[in-house]
Backbone as CSV, one residue per row, in Angstrom:
resi,resn,N_x,N_y,N_z,CA_x,CA_y,CA_z,C_x,C_y,C_z
1,MET,2.047,37.872,-37.505,1.740,37.599,-36.048,2.983,37.063,-35.283
2,VAL,3.692,35.944,-36.051,4.824,35.383,-35.463,5.946,36.235,-35.545
3,MET,5.947,37.029,-36.604,7.208,38.198,-36.370,6.998,39.168,-35.340
4,LYS,5.770,39.595,-34.999,5.492,40.448,-34.004,5.936,39.869,-32.503
5,MET,5.661,38.543,-32.335,5.904,37.999,-31.289,7.440,37.642,-31.098
6,ASN,8.211,37.315,-32.280,9.546,37.335,-32.123,9.914,38.558,-31.751
7,LYS,9.738,39.503,-32.419,10.204,40.900,-32.206,10.132,41.065,-30.534
8,ALA,8.949,40.964,-30.079,8.540,41.337,-28.609,9.638,40.367,-27.826
9,SER,9.872,39.161,-28.236,10.480,38.265,-27.266,12.040,38.686,-27.320
10,LEU,12.478,39.341,-28.508,13.956,39.896,-28.579,13.972,41.046,-27.744
11,THR,12.840,41.992,-27.917,13.023,43.057,-26.992,13.040,42.805,-25.568
12,LEU,12.236,41.864,-25.100,12.081,41.374,-23.651,13.478,41.067,-23.210
13,LYS,14.218,40.028,-24.053,15.464,39.510,-23.906,16.462,40.611,-23.685
14,LYS,16.573,41.481,-24.578,17.317,42.767,-24.577,17.304,43.453,-23.344
15,ASN,15.789,43.875,-23.084,15.834,44.600,-21.782,16.260,43.856,-20.637
16,ALA,15.959,42.569,-20.479,16.420,41.603,-19.472,17.895,41.785,-19.313
17,LEU,18.457,41.625,-20.369,20.126,41.656,-20.397,20.633,42.983,-20.032
18,LEU,20.005,44.127,-20.495,20.516,45.493,-20.150,20.274,45.730,-18.594
19,THR,19.025,45.016,-18.229,18.610,45.313,-16.723,19.566,44.528,-15.716
20,ALA,19.805,43.288,-16.196,20.992,42.554,-15.520,22.264,43.296,-15.302
21,ALA,22.782,43.520,-16.603,23.811,44.284,-16.467,23.869,45.494,-15.786
22,PHE,22.919,46.432,-15.835,22.929,47.603,-15.251,22.811,47.320,-13.601
23,LEU,22.140,46.202,-13.245,22.064,46.038,-11.633,23.439,45.414,-11.339
24,PHE,24.110,44.681,-12.027,25.362,44.195,-11.689,26.432,45.118,-11.718
25,TRP,26.570,46.034,-12.733,27.603,47.075,-12.642,27.103,48.305,-12.047
26,ALA,25.854,48.622,-11.858,25.152,49.847,-11.178,25.714,51.177,-11.770
27,VAL,25.843,51.110,-13.247,26.543,52.321,-13.800,25.174,52.961,-14.605
28,LEU,25.692,54.708,-15.229,24.745,55.540,-16.092,25.349,56.382,-17.284
29,GLY,25.742,56.428,-17.209,25.926,57.286,-18.117,26.531,58.100,-18.202
30,PRO,26.093,58.789,-18.336,26.373,60.111,-17.858,26.144,59.933,-16.437
31,SER,25.544,59.666,-15.717,25.986,59.242,-14.199,24.614,59.151,-13.417
32,PRO,24.201,57.843,-13.388,23.060,57.562,-12.564,23.431,57.662,-10.967
33,ALA,24.659,57.364,-10.840,25.121,57.201,-9.422,25.912,58.275,-9.020
34,LEU,25.572,59.685,-9.283,26.016,60.905,-8.937,26.306,61.097,-7.661
35,TRP,25.158,60.864,-6.794,25.178,61.146,-5.365,26.135,60.310,-4.645
36,ALA,26.590,59.081,-5.308,27.460,58.254,-4.578,28.929,58.632,-5.060
37,GLN,29.096,59.570,-6.059,30.591,59.641,-6.397,31.545,60.240,-5.532
38,SER,30.983,61.121,-4.731,31.700,61.798,-3.827,32.120,60.667,-2.701
39,ASP,31.102,60.106,-2.118,31.399,58.836,-1.334,32.496,58.061,-1.694
40,GLU,32.365,57.795,-2.978,33.294,56.872,-3.469,34.795,57.189,-3.648
41,GLU,34.859,58.614,-3.912,36.037,59.361,-3.764,36.617,59.308,-2.430
42,LEU,35.874,59.535,-1.502,36.298,59.536,0.043,36.641,58.001,0.269
43,ALA,35.915,57.144,0.031,36.032,55.755,0.317,37.534,55.150,-0.253
44,GLY,37.975,55.814,-1.513,39.113,55.498,-2.264,40.327,56.047,-1.377
45,GLN,40.102,57.339,-0.815,41.099,57.947,0.016,41.254,57.401,1.217
46,ASN,40.152,56.789,1.922,40.168,56.161,3.039,40.886,54.742,3.066
47,ALA,40.626,54.167,1.928,41.121,52.782,1.640,42.483,52.771,1.815
48,VAL,43.350,53.662,1.451,44.664,53.949,1.447,45.296,53.528,2.932
49,LEU,44.356,54.160,3.860,45.020,53.835,5.250,44.606,52.436,5.676
50,ASP,43.376,52.151,5.123,42.971,50.619,5.502,43.709,49.647,4.887
51,ASN,44.173,49.914,3.825,44.991,48.868,3.205,46.456,48.662,4.183
52,ALA,46.801,49.985,4.556,48.095,49.845,5.371,47.868,48.855,6.546
53,ARG,46.592,48.694,7.008,46.315,47.950,8.427,45.787,46.554,7.918
54,GLY,45.495,46.135,6.437,45.197,44.842,6.056,43.955,44.855,5.227
55,GLU,43.654,43.890,4.560,42.321,43.795,3.890,41.152,43.697,4.729
56,ASN,40.218,44.459,4.382,38.863,44.258,5.057,37.662,44.570,3.913
57,TRP,36.539,44.303,4.292,35.415,44.634,3.689,34.755,45.805,3.985
58,ARG,34.305,46.647,3.040,33.506,47.785,3.341,32.270,47.948,2.196
59,VAL,31.172,48.015,2.582,29.882,47.787,1.625,28.890,48.913,1.954
60,SER,28.482,49.455,0.699,27.488,50.310,0.754,26.381,49.960,-0.340
61,LEU,25.200,49.905,0.161,24.058,49.619,-0.704,22.875,50.461,-0.310
62,GLY,22.180,50.955,-1.531,20.953,51.870,-1.248,20.069,52.044,-2.654
63,LEU,19.266,52.709,-2.537,18.506,52.975,-3.671,18.121,54.546,-3.893
64,GLY,18.244,54.879,-5.071,18.194,56.310,-5.501,16.919,56.585,-6.275
65,LEU,16.314,57.762,-6.086,15.164,58.312,-7.153,15.962,59.488,-7.827
66,MET,15.958,59.301,-9.168,16.583,60.499,-9.846,15.611,61.096,-10.845
67,SER,15.934,62.345,-11.260,15.230,62.749,-12.709,16.499,63.281,-13.440
68,ALA,16.608,62.563,-14.617,17.438,62.886,-15.635,16.992,62.785,-17.038
69,PRO,17.711,63.456,-17.892,17.344,63.431,-19.354,16.900,62.084,-20.008
70,GLU,15.935,61.922,-20.976,15.564,60.661,-21.357,16.805,60.111,-22.184
71,PHE,17.557,61.114,-22.773,18.725,60.578,-23.469,19.649,61.693,-23.354
72,GLU,21.116,61.615,-23.647,21.947,62.651,-23.571,21.623,63.642,-24.966
73,GLY,21.186,64.975,-24.538,20.868,65.743,-25.557,19.177,66.049,-25.554
74,SER,18.566,65.315,-24.805,16.989,65.568,-24.611,16.616,66.624,-23.997
75,ASP,15.514,67.363,-24.392,15.206,68.383,-23.597,13.845,68.117,-22.556
76,LYS,13.703,66.662,-22.404,12.611,66.113,-21.313,13.419,65.402,-20.375
77,ASN,12.939,65.429,-19.203,13.502,64.453,-18.166,12.491,63.443,-17.826
78,GLU,13.089,62.339,-17.145,12.383,61.398,-16.727,12.644,60.764,-15.440
79,ALA,11.798,60.310,-14.555,12.153,60.082,-13.204,12.438,58.343,-13.198
80,LYS,13.267,57.796,-12.431,13.319,56.510,-12.322,14.345,56.086,-11.118
81,PHE,14.098,54.928,-10.745,14.872,54.260,-9.474,15.910,53.668,-10.084
82,VAL,17.032,53.982,-9.297,18.541,53.157,-9.572,19.127,52.733,-8.394
83,PRO,19.950,51.569,-8.331,20.530,51.093,-7.227,21.657,51.723,-7.150
84,VAL,22.241,52.000,-5.771,23.595,52.406,-5.374,24.338,51.510,-4.710
85,ILE,25.625,50.886,-5.483,26.424,49.868,-4.966,27.766,50.306,-4.848
86,ASP,28.330,49.826,-3.660,29.904,50.222,-3.518,30.499,49.173,-2.768
87,VAL,31.124,48.362,-3.137,31.756,47.031,-2.452,33.180,47.133,-2.552
88,ARG,33.900,47.133,-1.570,35.488,47.268,-1.444,35.919,46.062,-0.547
89,TYR,36.995,45.507,-1.107,37.809,44.552,-0.276,39.229,44.795,-0.660
90,GLY,39.990,45.375,0.418,41.494,45.715,0.166,41.491,46.624,-0.956
91,ARG,42.244,46.308,-1.954,42.592,47.289,-3.210,41.399,46.785,-4.257
92,PHE,40.598,45.874,-4.302,39.442,45.509,-5.202,38.205,46.249,-4.816
93,PHE,37.402,46.768,-6.006,36.144,47.372,-5.724,35.264,47.097,-6.891
94,LEU,33.989,47.043,-6.533,32.791,47.134,-7.333,31.938,48.249,-7.108
95,SER,31.788,49.299,-8.026,30.955,50.399,-7.548,30.288,51.033,-8.883
96,GLY,29.184,51.763,-8.601,28.502,52.437,-9.604,29.454,53.327,-10.445
97,ALA,30.218,54.136,-9.780,31.088,55.358,-10.608,32.231,54.591,-11.233
98,GLN,32.855,53.637,-10.532,34.118,53.102,-10.996,34.076,51.847,-11.680
99,GLY,33.033,51.037,-11.549,32.839,49.777,-12.110,33.560,48.814,-11.167
100,LEU,34.114,47.850,-12.011,34.819,46.700,-11.401,36.437,46.721,-11.704
101,GLY,37.092,46.815,-10.494,38.393,46.970,-10.745,39.424,46.915,-9.375
102,PHE,40.454,47.386,-9.615,41.457,47.317,-8.292,42.430,48.436,-8.373
103,GLU,43.020,48.954,-7.050,43.843,50.246,-7.187,45.303,49.458,-7.328
104,ALA,45.768,49.624,-8.523,47.198,49.103,-8.810,48.225,49.958,-8.182
105,VAL,47.969,51.371,-8.056,48.663,52.222,-7.134,47.896,52.782,-6.122
106,SER,48.583,52.738,-4.964,47.686,53.307,-3.804,48.635,53.900,-2.813
107,THR,48.599,55.234,-2.669,49.585,55.853,-1.772,48.708,56.922,-1.048
108,ARG,49.220,57.761,-0.290,48.413,58.933,0.650,47.611,59.626,-0.326
109,ASP,48.531,60.078,-1.169,48.123,61.351,-2.202,47.759,60.742,-3.719
110,TRP,48.046,59.646,-3.957,48.012,59.083,-5.366,47.131,57.786,-5.474
111,THR,46.444,57.656,-6.440,45.610,56.463,-6.757,45.484,56.042,-8.146
112,LEU,45.885,54.908,-8.708,45.814,54.552,-10.077,44.803,53.379,-10.148
113,ALA,43.601,53.195,-10.824,42.719,52.132,-10.588,42.161,51.857,-12.009
114,PRO,42.916,50.886,-12.621,42.083,50.331,-13.810,40.743,49.490,-13.530
115,SER,40.038,49.556,-14.491,38.513,48.993,-14.250,37.776,48.773,-15.342
116,LEU,36.852,47.905,-15.328,35.831,47.558,-16.387,34.548,47.944,-15.959
117,LYS,33.935,48.690,-16.872,32.603,49.475,-16.630,31.512,48.853,-17.657
118,TYR,30.337,49.325,-17.479,29.380,48.969,-18.621,28.846,50.554,-19.072
119,ARG,28.901,50.748,-20.309,28.569,51.826,-20.977,27.078,51.612,-21.465
120,GLN,26.230,52.506,-20.892,24.863,52.547,-21.521,24.688,52.774,-22.891
121,GLY,23.768,52.083,-23.682,23.382,52.179,-24.826,22.219,53.279,-24.890
122,ARG,21.524,53.149,-26.114,20.408,53.899,-26.197,19.325,53.328,-27.103
123,ASP,18.111,53.242,-26.755,17.017,52.827,-27.540,16.081,53.605,-28.195
124,GLN,15.873,53.566,-29.328,15.191,54.732,-30.198,13.771,54.807,-29.746
125,ASP,13.345,53.924,-28.866,11.888,53.872,-28.310,11.949,54.888,-27.195
126,ASP,13.194,55.252,-26.630,13.109,56.088,-25.521,12.543,57.534,-25.424
127,SER,12.453,57.952,-26.783,12.115,59.247,-26.988,11.494,59.470,-28.448
128,ASP,10.645,60.265,-28.685,10.078,60.540,-30.107,11.335,61.102,-30.863
129,LEU,12.204,61.906,-30.193,13.298,62.454,-31.117,14.127,61.188,-31.612
130,LEU,14.333,60.211,-31.126,15.178,59.190,-31.588,14.503,58.239,-32.597
131,ARG,13.207,58.356,-32.903,12.710,57.508,-33.913,13.541,57.715,-35.353
132,GLY,13.565,56.521,-35.791,14.300,56.541,-37.046,15.755,56.480,-37.102
133,LEU,16.294,56.759,-35.737,17.788,56.624,-35.584,18.576,55.478,-35.363
134,GLY,17.606,54.325,-34.803,18.117,52.942,-34.457,18.516,52.993,-33.099
135,ASP,18.955,51.918,-32.734,19.429,51.614,-31.316,20.993,51.816,-31.179
136,VAL,21.481,52.431,-30.206,23.021,52.522,-29.826,23.294,51.300,-28.883
137,ASP,24.202,50.414,-29.356,24.445,49.360,-28.441,25.335,49.703,-27.439
138,GLY,24.941,49.294,-26.029,25.659,49.434,-24.918,26.747,48.425,-24.873
139,GLY,27.604,48.352,-23.861,28.460,47.368,-23.715,29.829,47.629,-22.621
140,ALA,30.739,46.824,-22.487,31.800,46.977,-21.489,32.770,48.065,-22.062
141,GLU,33.389,48.742,-21.250,34.558,49.586,-21.574,35.597,49.310,-20.569
142,LEU,36.945,49.496,-20.917,38.050,49.244,-20.218,38.865,50.514,-20.014
143,GLY,39.357,50.827,-18.850,40.284,51.945,-18.787,40.783,52.139,-17.394
144,ALA,40.986,53.336,-16.961,41.536,53.676,-15.653,41.157,55.079,-15.326
145,VAL,41.473,55.344,-13.953,41.372,56.516,-13.367,42.691,56.800,-12.421
146,LEU,43.420,57.998,-12.714,44.561,58.308,-12.102,43.925,59.518,-11.113
147,SER,43.961,59.539,-9.739,43.495,60.706,-8.996,44.658,61.199,-7.985
148,TRP,44.518,62.358,-7.770,45.443,62.978,-6.744,44.685,63.497,-5.684
149,HIS,44.787,63.150,-4.555,44.009,63.646,-3.341,44.701,64.170,-1.958
150,PRO,45.658,65.212,-2.065,46.349,65.663,-1.096,45.665,66.238,0.004
151,SER,44.385,66.554,-0.119,43.575,67.118,1.011,42.094,66.931,0.608
152,ASP,41.164,67.874,1.102,39.806,67.651,0.796,39.711,67.912,-0.578
153,LEU,40.411,68.552,-1.415,40.397,68.868,-2.807,41.095,67.579,-3.478
154,ALA,40.406,67.083,-4.463,40.904,65.919,-5.377,40.704,66.167,-6.814
155,PHE,41.736,65.570,-7.495,41.669,65.938,-9.026,41.801,64.428,-9.567
156,PHE,41.012,64.165,-10.683,41.119,62.975,-11.451,41.191,63.114,-12.726
157,LEU,41.760,62.159,-13.596,41.775,62.044,-14.948,41.553,60.383,-15.313
158,GLY,40.506,60.323,-16.029,39.820,59.129,-16.487,39.962,58.964,-18.096
159,ALA,40.297,57.555,-18.440,40.233,57.308,-19.843,39.656,56.157,-20.113
160,TYR,38.546,55.969,-21.008,37.827,54.527,-21.095,37.702,54.299,-22.657
161,HIS,37.692,53.053,-23.198,37.698,52.602,-24.519,36.688,51.554,-24.495
162,GLY,35.507,51.742,-25.537,34.697,50.773,-25.470,35.200,49.244,-26.143
163,LEU,34.520,48.414,-25.704,34.942,47.016,-26.172,33.653,46.293,-27.033
164,GLY,34.115,45.562,-28.067,32.901,45.059,-28.818,32.209,46.029,-29.464
165,ARG,30.839,46.042,-29.127,29.859,46.946,-29.817,29.875,48.284,-29.425
166,ALA,30.405,48.570,-28.089,30.548,49.892,-27.519,31.805,50.487,-28.264
167,ARG,31.432,51.546,-28.916,32.592,52.205,-29.867,33.043,53.360,-29.181
168,GLY,34.408,53.478,-29.464,34.898,54.820,-28.991,35.758,55.131,-27.799
169,LEU,36.496,56.233,-27.658,37.408,56.511,-26.506,36.893,57.968,-25.911
170,THR,36.757,57.765,-24.438,36.262,59.076,-23.771,37.465,59.219,-22.729
171,ALA,37.794,60.499,-22.445,38.616,60.917,-21.341,37.992,62.133,-20.664
172,GLU,37.962,61.907,-19.366,37.421,62.879,-18.377,38.354,63.400,-17.200
173,LEU,38.429,64.715,-17.051,39.159,65.543,-16.384,38.380,66.276,-15.370
174,GLY,38.668,66.281,-13.972,37.783,66.883,-13.070,38.252,67.045,-11.775
175,ALA,37.550,67.636,-10.756,37.996,67.935,-9.477,36.714,67.788,-8.518
176,LEU,37.195,67.378,-7.308,36.053,67.239,-6.275,36.554,67.856,-4.995
177,TYR,35.856,68.690,-4.258,35.875,69.344,-3.115,35.051,68.862,-2.120
178,SER,35.209,68.261,-0.928,34.426,67.871,-0.030,34.690,68.337,1.275
179,THR,33.741,68.671,2.129,34.067,69.310,3.547,32.735,68.946,4.209
180,PRO,32.968,68.899,5.727,31.879,68.616,6.453,31.315,69.925,6.954
181,LEU,29.999,70.050,6.979,29.236,71.419,7.218,28.827,71.143,8.557
182,SER,28.818,69.905,9.238,28.574,69.558,10.483,29.095,68.344,11.259
183,GLU,28.647,67.958,12.177,28.903,66.542,12.738,28.370,65.434,11.581
184,LYS,27.214,65.672,11.181,26.378,64.645,10.558,26.130,64.963,8.966
185,LEU,26.685,66.241,8.590,26.440,66.856,7.281,27.612,67.051,6.393
186,ARG,27.900,66.419,5.217,28.882,66.586,4.385,28.475,67.323,3.147
187,ALA,29.176,68.337,2.502,28.885,68.782,1.178,30.042,68.640,0.186
188,THR,29.709,68.169,-1.084,30.757,67.986,-2.069,30.254,68.789,-3.366
189,LEU,31.475,69.382,-3.797,31.239,70.269,-5.067,32.065,69.695,-6.128
190,GLY,31.833,69.414,-7.333,32.522,68.810,-8.469,32.378,69.744,-9.729
191,ALA,33.357,69.691,-10.525,33.439,70.228,-11.756,34.172,69.300,-12.829
192,SER,33.727,69.122,-14.001,34.384,68.165,-14.830,34.402,68.623,-16.215
193,LEU,35.226,68.045,-17.231,34.798,68.149,-18.623,35.218,66.806,-19.199
194,MET,34.502,66.587,-20.399,34.839,65.227,-21.093,35.081,65.345,-22.479
195,LEU,36.017,64.712,-22.997,36.500,64.542,-24.461,36.064,63.207,-24.967
196,ALA,35.564,63.207,-26.289,35.328,61.925,-26.876,35.862,61.906,-28.399
197,ASP,36.182,60.771,-28.710,36.811,60.677,-30.203,35.453,60.591,-31.227
198,SER,35.762,60.476,-32.415,34.747,60.593,-33.610,33.852,59.344,-33.604
199,ASP,34.441,58.294,-33.096,33.616,56.969,-33.007,32.590,57.123,-32.021
200,TYR,32.858,57.606,-30.869,31.772,57.912,-29.799,30.810,58.924,-30.029
201,ASN,31.194,59.929,-30.756,30.418,60.955,-30.968,29.459,60.583,-32.181
202,GLN,30.149,59.888,-32.989,29.335,59.479,-34.229,28.123,58.428,-33.722
203,ALA,28.613,57.452,-32.909,27.474,56.914,-32.418,26.159,57.467,-31.774
204,TYR,26.484,58.502,-30.951,25.608,59.111,-30.000,24.865,60.373,-30.676
205,PHE,25.744,60.887,-31.611,25.510,62.290,-32.043,25.362,62.347,-33.510
206,GLY,25.938,61.505,-34.130,26.121,61.591,-35.648,24.766,61.069,-36.328
207,ILE,24.420,61.661,-37.494,23.415,61.044,-38.400,23.741,60.600,-39.749
208,SER,23.840,59.374,-39.938,24.190,58.803,-41.190,23.147,59.130,-42.225
209,ARG,23.465,58.808,-43.605,22.497,58.983,-44.551,21.347,58.144,-44.427
210,GLU,21.399,57.127,-43.989,20.355,56.083,-43.839,19.413,56.581,-42.664
211,GLN,20.229,56.856,-41.576,19.184,57.538,-40.573,18.576,58.915,-41.047
212,SER,19.296,59.555,-41.836,18.808,60.824,-42.106,17.320,60.618,-42.988
213,LEU,17.455,59.523,-43.800,16.244,59.226,-44.623,14.946,58.838,-43.881
214,ARG,15.397,57.931,-42.608,14.536,57.492,-41.733,13.798,58.564,-40.621
215,SER,14.630,59.284,-40.439,14.310,60.323,-39.324,13.992,61.752,-39.769
216,GLY,14.337,62.087,-40.816,14.063,63.565,-41.354,15.152,64.511,-40.869
217,TYR,15.970,64.055,-39.994,17.257,64.746,-39.612,18.123,65.106,-40.767
218,ARG,18.697,66.010,-40.935,19.926,66.345,-41.909,21.185,65.348,-41.535
219,ALA,21.801,64.975,-42.536,22.946,64.092,-42.259,24.131,64.856,-41.394
220,TYR,24.672,64.100,-40.586,25.771,64.945,-39.949,26.813,64.034,-39.487
221,GLU,28.010,64.280,-39.591,29.153,63.410,-39.289,29.929,64.287,-38.177
222,ALA,29.814,63.391,-36.960,30.319,64.185,-35.783,32.008,63.807,-35.599
223,ASP,32.527,65.023,-35.611,34.157,65.039,-35.163,34.210,64.437,-33.740
224,GLY,35.596,64.356,-33.417,35.930,64.202,-31.955,36.242,65.525,-31.376
225,GLY,36.210,65.385,-30.177,36.639,66.897,-29.427,35.993,66.872,-28.060
226,LEU,36.007,68.120,-27.495,35.400,68.271,-26.041,33.865,67.972,-26.181
227,LYS,33.243,67.232,-25.427,31.828,66.705,-25.521,31.025,67.602,-24.557
228,HIS,31.416,67.651,-23.394,30.792,68.355,-22.368,31.476,68.882,-21.176
229,VAL,30.835,69.984,-20.679,31.426,70.398,-19.206,30.204,70.156,-18.128
230,ALA,30.616,70.194,-17.078,29.578,69.798,-15.839,30.013,70.302,-14.629
231,VAL,29.064,70.734,-13.860,29.365,71.043,-12.532,28.193,70.308,-11.709
232,SER,28.502,69.959,-10.444,27.692,69.076,-9.407,27.708,69.487,-8.118
233,ALA,26.743,69.183,-7.312,26.841,69.456,-5.858,26.165,68.312,-5.256
234,SER,26.488,68.020,-3.972,25.735,66.800,-3.295,25.923,67.082,-1.905
235,LEU,24.790,66.454,-1.250,24.923,66.699,0.323,24.854,65.270,0.896
236,ALA,25.451,64.837,1.925,25.320,63.538,2.515,24.871,63.708,4.059
237,TYR,23.851,63.383,4.513,23.517,63.442,5.928,23.421,62.119,6.620
238,GLU,24.017,61.991,7.833,23.853,60.595,8.518,22.745,60.733,9.359
239,LEU,21.663,59.956,8.910,20.363,59.782,9.747,20.623,59.023,10.877
240,ALA,21.396,57.877,10.923,21.845,57.159,11.993,23.058,56.450,11.731
241,TYR,23.651,55.583,12.771,24.937,54.951,12.477,24.878,54.027,11.158
242,ASP,25.572,54.207,10.229,25.769,53.513,9.003,24.378,53.593,8.182
243,LEU,23.535,54.663,8.423,22.416,55.003,7.518,22.403,56.395,6.945
244,ASN,22.680,56.706,5.640,22.847,57.920,5.097,21.802,58.334,4.078
245,LEU,21.401,59.798,4.131,20.490,60.099,3.092,21.221,61.235,2.176
246,GLY,21.317,61.045,1.018,21.982,62.057,-0.030,21.109,62.584,-0.952
247,PHE,21.615,63.699,-1.272,20.931,64.817,-2.083,22.209,65.048,-3.222
248,PHE,21.654,65.176,-4.359,22.500,65.619,-5.442,21.895,66.607,-6.794
249,ALA,22.653,67.231,-7.162,22.119,68.150,-8.474,23.485,68.181,-9.503
250,GLU,23.134,68.106,-10.671,24.272,68.285,-11.717,23.564,68.955,-12.908
251,TYR,24.600,70.098,-13.458,24.270,70.628,-14.765,25.281,70.375,-15.579
252,LYS,24.927,69.977,-16.883,25.684,69.554,-17.922,25.445,70.194,-19.217
253,ARG,26.469,70.832,-19.752,26.147,71.446,-20.934,26.969,70.734,-22.116
254,LEU,26.313,70.177,-23.143,26.960,69.592,-24.290,27.665,70.810,-25.101
255,VAL,28.835,70.682,-25.557,29.576,71.750,-26.391,30.184,70.761,-27.725
256,GLY,30.840,71.653,-28.585,31.469,70.999,-29.597,30.585,70.253,-30.639
257,PRO,31.285,69.243,-31.108,30.539,68.432,-32.184,29.208,67.729,-31.596
258,ALA,28.976,67.464,-30.216,27.845,67.016,-29.546,26.787,68.109,-29.896
259,ALA,27.088,69.387,-29.403,26.084,70.337,-29.493,25.625,70.775,-30.814
260,ASP,26.573,70.469,-31.734,26.102,70.867,-33.245,25.315,69.831,-33.774
261,SER,25.159,68.725,-33.190,24.262,67.387,-33.725,23.056,68.158,-33.988
262,PRO,22.226,67.446,-35.202,20.871,68.002,-35.217,19.953,67.554,-34.371
263,LEU,20.334,66.419,-33.802,19.620,65.742,-32.695,19.595,66.590,-31.320
264,VAL,20.676,67.080,-31.129,20.892,68.067,-29.787,20.015,69.392,-30.296
265,GLU,20.226,69.886,-31.457,19.659,70.993,-31.789,18.088,70.933,-31.673
266,ARG,17.491,69.628,-31.968,16.071,69.597,-31.755,15.638,69.359,-30.136
267,GLY,16.625,69.042,-29.586,16.485,68.500,-28.210,17.123,69.764,-27.356
268,SER,18.003,69.510,-26.513,18.542,70.670,-25.640,20.240,70.348,-25.427
269,GLU,20.981,71.443,-25.499,22.468,71.244,-24.932,22.550,71.262,-23.496
270,LYS,21.516,71.695,-22.870,21.396,71.900,-21.266,20.751,70.682,-20.691
271,GLN,21.677,70.145,-19.869,21.347,68.744,-19.398,21.290,68.888,-17.753
272,PHE,20.027,68.708,-17.261,19.980,68.754,-15.636,19.637,67.561,-14.924
273,SER,20.177,67.133,-13.866,19.957,65.848,-13.141,19.902,66.206,-11.696
274,GLY,19.205,65.434,-11.080,19.043,65.679,-9.678,18.389,64.579,-8.964
275,GLY,18.436,64.301,-7.688,17.743,63.227,-7.090,18.104,62.831,-5.488
276,LEU,17.767,61.950,-4.982,18.142,61.647,-3.471,18.359,60.181,-3.529
277,SER,18.986,59.726,-2.368,19.349,58.366,-2.237,19.228,58.087,-0.657
278,LEU,19.179,56.672,-0.470,18.967,56.194,0.958,20.220,55.021,1.146
279,GLY,20.874,55.079,1.820,21.976,54.005,1.664,22.509,53.526,3.195
280,PHE,22.683,52.348,3.194,23.332,51.592,4.375,24.873,51.320,4.043
281,LYS,25.582,51.421,5.183,27.019,51.269,5.048,27.353,50.220,6.242
282,PHE,28.216,49.275,5.785,28.616,48.135,6.731,30.007,47.444,6.355
283,GLY,30.509,46.951,7.336,31.919,46.340,7.021,32.758,46.973,8.037
284,GLN,34.101,46.491,7.898,35.111,46.807,8.939,35.695,48.205,8.720
């Protein structure tokens, strides 16, 4: 009885820590703040001109409702509420897509932004397919994003390495095209690919001998390589001054070592996400 109570207490503490970290960093993983990504990219471009005029605050706060896979590689989706946060002061920022960081280089066409983000872990209780695999620890990851935005078309390259219990290195290359459809409606299209090293892939897609015995999956050692390709689309509509309604959809396909995982073979390499958000913007 005491062991059960201790286990429940540890679980509650763990969930509380994860929730606090998630609310503070407002991050996903594969991307709970997808609807905000295009806005943040545009905010980064607009910040170049703002920085030339001096430091000022720009804040976006909101709430989103999204449908996303139970875990990366799952064949089932779940609905959940997530916060949308984007706070900027001069070159410094705190946002869902970029984490906590600053623009070390900021010109009209180029931006280099080092940042610290939270990498979401995985709980084996999230899905029946994860039983016996144990939990994957989340944690901080440190890296930077280099972006080139000469026009409405922007390109970016980002690389992040896990710290502490968050294992592995990931690198993402992508492009975003944003254009106004009317005075109040803006559309954004995106495409990206992500590579991951063997440490990352083994943590999320590999099956050790011990995990194989507990779960029934065959043992599998995941190599590094291309992890996924993705396309996305979003719409942002201005309901009123500084009040925006956003819609987004993303299709991600796991490839390479990730798609070959017994876990993904039992689940699905096809990952769909979608949702809507309501956000307020204020500041100078």
